[in-house]
N, C-alpha and C positions, 0 to 999 in steps of 0.2 A: 503492500499500501504505500508506503514511505517513498521506496525507489521511484513507484509510479509517478507520484505528483510531482519529484523533482522534475525526474526526465520529462512528463509533460508539461510543466511551468517553463523550463529552461526552452525546450523545443519550440514551445509557442514564443517566447519573447526573441530567438534567433531567428526564427521564420520570420518572424516581422523586420529584422534587420537585412536579412537576406532577400527581402522582397525588396526593401529599400534601396538595396545597391542592383538589385535588378532594374529599377525605375530608373535610377540613375544613368544604366546603360542606353534604357528606351529613349530619355531625354537627349542622348547625345548619340542617338544614331546617326543624326543629319552632321554633328561637328566635325571638322575636318582634322583628319588621323587619329581621331579619338580612341584609343586601345580598351577595349571592354574590361568591367573589372572580372575577376573568375572569385569565386567563393565555394567554400565545403563545410561541410557539419564533421564535427569530431566528439565525441564521448570523453566526458574527464573523471575523476572519481572526484567526490568532496573531500579537500585536504582537514584536518582538525585533530583536534582529540580524539581516541578513540579508534575505534578500524574501520576503516574506508569501506563501508556499507553501502555509500548514496552514489550515485554517479550521475551528471546533470551534462548538456549538451550544452555546445558553444559554436557560434558560425565563426571561421575563422577565412581571413583574404588572404588565399594564397598566391596573389600575384595579379597578372593583367596576361590577357590574350593578344598576344605581340603577333600574332597573326599580319598582312598587310592587306589595307581596305582596297577597292577599287579604285583605281586613276581615272579623274574627273580632266580634262582639257578644258582651260580657263581661257587663252590666249595673252594671259597678263604676264611684263616682263618680269615682273618682280615676285612669281608665285613659281615654285619650285617643289616638287615632289620626288623621294627620296628612290632611286629604283635599288630594288632587293633590300637586303640586309643593310644596315646603318643609320645614321642620326646626325640631326643638325645639331651643334653645339651653340649653348644659348647661356647668358647669364642671369643667374635668378634674380628675383627683387635680395636675399640676403648677399649678394655677390660669388656665390658659389655657380662653378661650372655645373649645368644639367644639358637633357639633351630631350629633344622633342622629333616628331615626324610634320610638323604643321610649319609647313614652307610657302604660307602666306605673308610676304616679308612686304614691309614699306619702310620709306625713308622719315624718322621720327622729324620732329621741330628742331633740333640740335645736330640733324645732320648724317646721323648716324643709324645702321639698318640696325632694323629691330621686324619682330615678330608683329602680329594682328594687337596680342593681349601685351604689348611692352616691352616683352623681352630683349635686351639686345644681341644682336649673332654676335657669333664668336667669330675670329678668322685666326690665321696659325700665329698672329703678336697679338690678338686681344681684340675690342670689338672692332668695328668694321665702320668706317666714315666716307659717307657721299658727298663730294663736293654739289654745289647747287647748278643748275641750268646743264644738265647732262641726260645722255641717254642711256640705260643700264641694260646690260647682257651679262648671264649668267651661262657658265659656259657647264660642260659635263661633268667637269671635275671640281666646279663649284667657285670657278676661278670671275672674279668681277671685272669688268670690263665696262668703261664708259668711252661714250663719244658726246664732245660737245656740242650744246645745240646749234645746227647749222653746219658740223664739222663733217669731215669726210672720213671714209675707213683709214684714211694715213694717219687721222689722230685719234687713233683708237688707244686707252692707256688702263693698263692692267692695275685693279687697289688693292689687288690680296687676293686670297681665297677663303671662301667658308670652311670654317673646322668642318669635318666630317667624320665619324667613330664609325667604330663597329665593335663593341665591347658584348662577350657573351650575355646570351638571354638571361642565363641564372644568377649574373653580375648586379643586375640591374634592380631597382627596384620604384615603384612609385610613387611619388609623393603627393601630399593635398592638392598641391598647385595644378597636378595634371601633369608635372613635368618626369621624368624619369633620372637616377642618380644612378651610379656605383654604390653597391653596398658598403664596401670599405672607405667612401667619402673622396675619394684619390679620382684624378681626371681622367680620363680615358686619352691613350693618344689618337694621332690621324691616322686613319685607314686610307689610303691614296687608291684602295680597290672600291671602295664607295664611290655611288656617280648619282647624277640628280637628273629628273628630266624638267627641262625649261618650259611653262606656260603651262603648268599640271599640277594638280593638288591632289593628294591622297584623300581620299573619303575614310568614314567611318567603319571600322570594323563589325559593328555590332549586327546581329541576324536578328532581326526585328523579329519575324516569325518564332524563332529560336525563344528569342527574350519572352513573349506572349504566352507560349506554351509554358515555360517556367515560373511565369505571373501565376496562370493557375493553378499548378500542380505546387504552388508554395500556397496557395490559399486553400487550399482541398488540406494539406497536410497542417495548417493553423487549425481548420475545423478539427482535424482527428485530435489533435491534441488537448481540444478544447475540451473534446468530449470525454477522451481519456482523465481529465481532471474532474469533468461531472462524474463520471463514473466512480470516480474514487469516493467522491464524496457521498453519493449513495453506498455506496459499500460501508462507509465510517459510519452512519446513520443507520442502518440495518444492525452493523457489528454493534452499535451501540442500544439498540431496540433490545437485541437477543440478551446483552449483559443485565440489561435493566429487567425483562422476563426471570434469569434465572437469581435473581438476587432477593 
């Protein structure tokens, strides 16, 4: 009886949390380069004085689905999509190096190349600065070239190269800001084998149909766990009645 209550109570609680995570994935089904969160249930003993006679359920975020999303052609000069494995290095709000596959870039008011969400894009030597009144092209290897407005191809100048990295998936962890970092906190090394495609963006890898099915399944799990709590309550009342009859 006691075990049933613990399992059902914690199971219902963490089912709600997992449903919130699934809803978050669904809400980002159209977010550029979004990587779906992955969750799993696991059972743990209740630690404390005495024997470990109770168990409870925990929902843990086991990571993110790092599969690639579909490419979407935009034709915009400052849009880039990472081709295959790899990441674009950016500077997070705390100044640390982080990684994203969202290549929707823009030039900020201070002339620095940044993402749509405001993170500065890093080059091999730090943040990349773009001069005013130029046309920008980004090569497959991330090299940024500019031509002054009204200039000819002979006036092309290279400003640097976007830092492209490819750490192992197992070494990456997703932060609350949606950016990825290495688990050891160290910056990843530049990988010359990573390429980007200009004029395109990577879509979200959320499978809407699978997420909707998961939402329905989680709702049924929650109902089942609530019914277990109701059954435990009914059993306790019947046991109390029998004890009173025997008294």
